[in-house]
C-alpha positions in Angstrom: 66.4 -251.0 186.0 70.0 -249.8 186.6 72.6 -252.2 187.8 74.0 -251.3 190.9 77.4 -251.4 191.1 79.1 -253.0 194.2 81.5 -250.1 195.8 84.9 -250.9 197.0 85.4 -250.6 200.8 87.5 -247.6 201.3 91.1 -248.4 202.5 90.8 -247.1 206.0 87.5 -248.9 206.7 88.9 -252.0 205.4 91.9 -251.6 207.8 89.5 -250.8 210.9 87.3 -253.7 209.9 90.4 -256.0 209.7 91.7 -254.6 213.1 88.4 -255.7 214.7 88.7 -259.2 213.2 92.2 -259.3 214.3 91.4 -258.2 217.8 88.4 -260.7 218.1 90.9 -263.2 217.1 93.5 -262.5 219.4 91.2 -262.1 222.2 89.6 -265.5 221.6 93.2 -267.0 221.4 94.1 -269.0 224.4 97.3 -267.6 226.6 100.4 -269.7 226.1 103.3 -269.1 228.2 106.5 -268.6 226.7 110.2 -268.9 227.5 111.0 -265.8 225.7 108.4 -263.7 227.3 109.9 -265.1 231.0 113.3 -263.8 229.7 112.2 -260.6 228.8 110.3 -260.3 232.1 113.5 -261.1 233.7 115.6 -258.6 231.6 112.8 -255.7 232.4 113.3 -256.6 236.1 109.3 -257.3 236.4 110.2 -260.3 238.6 106.5 -261.0 239.3 106.1 -261.3 235.7 108.6 -263.7 235.5 107.1 -265.8 238.1 103.8 -265.9 236.2 105.5 -267.0 233.3 107.8 -269.7 235.1 104.6 -270.7 237.2 102.6 -271.1 233.9 105.3 -273.1 231.9 105.7 -275.6 234.9 102.1 -276.0 235.2 102.0 -276.9 231.6 104.5 -279.3 232.2 107.7 -277.5 230.9 110.9 -279.6 232.0 113.6 -277.2 231.3 116.1 -276.5 234.0 116.5 -273.2 232.9 112.7 -272.4 234.0 113.3 -273.3 237.7 116.5 -271.5 237.7 115.2 -268.5 236.5 111.9 -268.6 238.7 114.7 -269.3 241.8 116.3 -266.4 240.7 113.2 -264.4 240.6 112.4 -265.4 244.2 115.4 -264.4 245.5 114.8 -261.0 244.2 111.8 -260.6 246.0 113.3 -262.1 249.3 111.7 -265.7 248.9 115.0 -267.3 249.6 113.3 -270.8 250.6 111.3 -271.0 247.9 114.5 -270.1 245.7 116.6 -273.1 247.3 113.6 -275.4 246.7 113.8 -274.8 243.2 117.4 -275.0 242.7 117.4 -278.0 244.5 114.8 -279.7 242.4 116.8 -278.6 239.5 119.8 -280.0 240.7 118.2 -283.4 241.4 116.1 -283.5 238.1 119.3 -282.2 235.9 122.5 -283.0 237.6 124.0 -282.0 234.1 122.6 -278.3 234.6 125.3 -276.4 235.7 123.7 -273.1 236.0 121.5 -274.8 238.9 124.8 -275.8 240.9 126.3 -272.4 240.5 123.0 -270.8 241.6 123.1 -272.9 244.6 126.4 -272.3 245.7 125.6 -268.7 245.7 122.8 -269.1 247.5 124.6 -271.2 250.3 127.6 -268.9 250.3 125.1 -265.8 250.7 123.4 -267.4 253.5 126.8 -268.0 255.3 127.1 -271.7 254.7 130.3 -271.7 252.9 130.9 -275.4 253.3 127.8 -276.5 251.2 128.8 -273.5 248.8 131.9 -275.1 248.3 130.8 -278.4 247.9 128.9 -277.1 244.9 131.5 -275.1 243.5 133.7 -278.2 243.2 131.3 -279.6 241.0 132.0 -276.9 238.5 135.8 -276.7 238.9 136.1 -280.3 236.3 138.3 -279.3 233.3 134.8 -280.0 230.9 132.7 -277.7 232.9 131.5 -274.5 230.6 131.2 -272.5 234.3 134.5 -273.1 235.3 135.6 -269.4 235.2 132.5 -268.2 237.3 133.1 -271.2 239.9 136.7 -269.8 240.4 134.9 -266.2 240.9 132.6 -267.3 243.4 135.1 -269.4 245.4 137.3 -266.0 245.1 134.5 -264.1 246.7 134.1 -266.7 249.6 138.2 -266.4 250.4 137.8 -262.6 250.1 135.0 -262.6 252.8 137.2 -264.9 254.7 139.7 -262.6 254.8 142.0 -264.9 252.7 143.1 -262.2 250.1 145.9 -264.1 248.8 143.7 -267.2 247.9 141.0 -264.7 246.6 143.6 -263.4 244.0 144.7 -267.2 243.4 141.4 -268.2 242.5 140.6 -265.0 240.2 144.0 -265.5 238.3 142.7 -268.8 237.5 139.5 -267.6 236.2 141.3 -265.4 234.0 143.6 -267.8 232.6 140.7 -270.2 232.2 138.8 -267.5 230.4 140.8 -264.2 229.4 137.6 -262.5 228.0 135.8 -263.0 231.5 135.0 -259.0 231.9 133.8 -260.1 235.4 137.1 -262.1 236.5 139.1 -259.0 235.6 136.6 -256.7 237.3 137.3 -258.8 240.6 140.7 -258.6 240.3 140.7 -254.7 240.2 138.5 -254.3 243.2 140.5 -256.7 245.1 143.5 -254.7 244.1 142.0 -251.5 245.0 140.9 -252.3 248.7 142.9 -250.9 251.2 140.6 -251.3 254.3 138.3 -254.1 254.9 134.6 -254.3 253.9 133.5 -254.1 257.4 134.3 -250.4 257.7 137.1 -250.8 260.3 139.3 -248.3 258.6 143.0 -249.2 258.4 142.9 -251.6 260.8 143.3 -254.6 258.6 145.1 -253.1 255.3 145.4 -255.5 252.3 148.7 -256.5 251.4 147.4 -256.9 247.7 146.8 -253.0 247.5 147.9 -251.5 244.3 146.1 -248.9 242.6 148.5 -249.4 239.3 147.4 -253.0 239.1 143.7 -252.0 239.8 143.7 -249.6 237.1 145.2 -252.2 234.7 142.3 -254.6 235.5 139.7 -252.2 235.5 140.6 -251.1 232.1 140.8 -254.8 230.8 137.3 -255.3 232.2 135.6 -252.2 230.6 137.4 -252.8 227.3 136.0 -256.3 227.4 132.1 -255.2 228.7 132.2 -251.1 228.2 128.7 -251.5 229.7 129.5 -253.0 233.1 128.6 -249.8 235.1 130.4 -251.0 238.2 133.7 -251.2 236.5 133.5 -247.6 235.4 132.5 -246.5 239.0 135.4 -248.8 240.6 138.0 -247.2 238.2 136.5 -243.8 239.0 137.2 -244.2 242.4 140.8 -245.3 241.8 141.2 -242.2 239.7 139.9 -239.8 242.5 142.0 -241.7 245.5 145.1 -240.8 243.0 143.5 -237.2 242.7 143.0 -237.4 238.7 139.8 -235.5 239.5 138.7 -235.1 235.9 139.2 -238.9 235.0 137.3 -239.7 238.0 134.6 -237.7 237.6 134.1 -238.7 233.9 133.9 -242.2 235.1 131.5 -241.6 237.7 129.5 -240.0 235.2 129.4 -242.9 233.0 128.6 -245.3 235.6 125.6 -243.1 236.2 124.5 -242.8 232.6 124.7 -246.8 232.6 122.8 -247.1 235.9 121.4 -243.8 236.8 119.0 -245.4 239.8 122.3 -246.7 241.7 122.5 -245.1 245.1 125.9 -246.0 245.7 127.0 -244.2 242.6 124.8 -241.1 244.0 126.9 -241.6 247.3 130.4 -241.9 245.4 129.8 -238.6 243.3 128.5 -236.5 246.5 131.6 -237.6 248.2 133.7 -236.3 245.3 131.6 -233.2 245.4 132.1 -232.4 249.0 136.0 -233.1 248.7 136.2 -230.2 246.3 133.9 -227.7 248.0 130.9 -228.1 245.8 128.1 -228.6 248.7 125.1 -227.5 246.6 126.0 -230.7 243.8 126.9 -232.8 246.8 123.4 -232.4 248.8 121.8 -233.0 245.2 123.6 -236.3 244.7 122.9 -237.3 248.3 119.2 -236.4 247.7 118.9 -238.5 244.7 120.5 -241.5 246.8 118.1 -241.1 249.5 115.4 -241.4 247.5 116.3 -244.3 245.9 117.4 -245.8 248.9 116.4 -244.3 252.2 117.9 -247.0 254.3 121.5 -246.2 253.2 123.2 -244.3 256.0 126.2 -243.4 254.0 123.7 -241.0 252.1 122.3 -239.4 255.1 126.0 -239.0 256.5 127.2 -237.5 253.1 124.4 -234.8 252.8 124.9 -234.3 256.6 128.4 -233.3 255.9 127.4 -231.2 252.7 124.8 -229.2 254.9 127.3 -228.7 257.8 129.9 -227.3 255.3 127.3 -225.2 253.8 126.2 -223.5 257.2 122.9 -225.6 257.5 123.6 -226.8 260.9 120.1 -227.7 262.0 119.6 -230.1 258.7 123.2 -231.5 259.5 122.1 -232.5 262.8 118.8 -234.0 261.7 120.7 -235.7 259.0 123.4 -237.2 261.4 120.7 -238.3 263.7 118.8 -240.2 261.0 122.2 -242.0 259.9 122.7 -242.9 263.5 119.3 -244.5 263.8 119.8 -246.6 260.6 123.2 -247.6 262.1 121.9 -248.8 265.2 118.6 -250.5 263.7 119.0 -254.3 264.1 119.9 -255.8 260.8 117.1 -257.8 258.9 
């Protein structure tokens, strides 16, 4: 009788068998929530995924302040402000040393209009040993800005850059403040900013971009300064860079559409306005700029339809 030699399993078959075994092992392995996975979901702007991971972590007894803060941030992204506030208050109570919870509470109260409570939380972060002191000065500057106290706003931003000269956000806001020559509610020219200076703004935006070259809005705002000073080539280049970094920002498309409208490129202005409307149909400025471009190009009927839509959005009650 002949001996039967054992045959080696071909490599491809071996890999297939191994894959099946691994798949079976992974499918049987119990799900374990992960802080890293939660953070990845957040970075990918999957806010529901962030909530799933955060809820699982908290159910498993995770007591990190960061989990509560990130869940609160995800709640805010889906407009669940009360749930966000509850998480942040819980984090602040359980972890009084957790500065990120304090900062997020300050931001939440400031955006809801309760500046008194916002400032009470900001003051906790203005201590000499606070790691978030520069960000606290920035938040306080934003409150002063919305209160039309522009000198105080600039003073807080100066404190932020003095505390941390490498903070790109502080330099950005200094540039933003210096480049405003009308107030943000749109009352054009009625309340000019005494601090207005394009040259100062340009220096601050340059510093911000040097510190963080991926800061899309610093590129966009610097581009607007260039365009306001009729440096069209530099301005357009900055707008293009902002859109490369953040292609789904409707405001950037509107800004570039306004530039194209100014130089008489109606077709390009309409294309950018189309993009803005697709991304954010509730933005009346996108409808207005497209209406202006259609009117200039001779399409009066379409211009009137867009103007009517813009007016409807303007008159609609605010949520």
